[in-house]
Residue, then its C-alpha position, 0 to 999 in steps of 0.5 A: m613906292i613904299d619902303i619898309g624898314s629903316k636905314e639901319t635895317q634892310q629896306l624892302a620896297i613895295r610898288v603899287i601897280h594899277t592893274p584894271g581888267h577884272t575890275a576898273g580899280g584893280l591893284s597889284f603889289l610888287l614886293g621888292d623885285n621878285v614877288l608880285f601879288t596879283g589879286d584877281t587879275l592874274f592867276i597861275n593857270s588863268i586870268g581874271r574875268p573882265d566882265l563884272k559890271d556888265k562891261a566886258k568889252e571895256f574891261a577886256n581892253m583894260l585887261y589886255d593892257t594890264l597883261h601886256n603892258k604891265f605884267f608881261n613887260f617885266t624884264n625879269k619875268e623868270d625871276v618874278l613869282v606871282f601870288p594870286a588872291h586865290m586859286e581855282g578849286n581846292v589846293r592839294e598839299e603838293e600843289f604850288v600856289t605860285d609860278s614865275l611870270a615867264n612860265i605863266e606867259e608861256r602857258s597862256k593861250y590868251l596872251k598870244l592873241t592880238r588885242d582884237d582877238f583877245v577882246k572878242k574871245m573875252v566878250s564871247m565867254t562873258m557870263p552873267t554878272p554873279p547875282q551876289y556881286k551887288d551885295i559884295i560891293s555894298m558890303n565892301r562899301g559898308d552900305k550893307a551889313l556883313p554876314l554873321s556866319i562863316s557859312e554865309i560868307h562862303d556862300i556869297e564869296m564862293g557861290p557862282n562868283r567865278c573870277s577867272v577864265s582858264g587858259 
């Protein structure tokens, strides 16, 4: 837990939550009691794909635990707003980019599955690891130079890198 502010000012706590599933080292951040930054683990209308590094079954089990034992175990789900790292497709001006945990839970067909059915479903939907995944990891580690242009960055990040499974 990290506190932002001083004793003289109002403090706001940030809780770091290990949320494996999309990746083994996934992290989410709870700001105060009501703002949850979920990265690529949980989206407004989908969940993170658990098959990177060709470990779909292992990651799907981790994702199930993250969803059920961390995110949807909150007692104040109606009051917690989810802010994912990005949205699927383009966001329209009138479209919301957040929703409550309670609404997301209500809409998600995957959250209603048993662990075994969830893992089977995720594994059956496994797509090949995106070809640029190894390049992205190398760039994140500093082993490979970053692209020079915004166009190149967009091609690497937005190409066939589908982060989520709808539902």
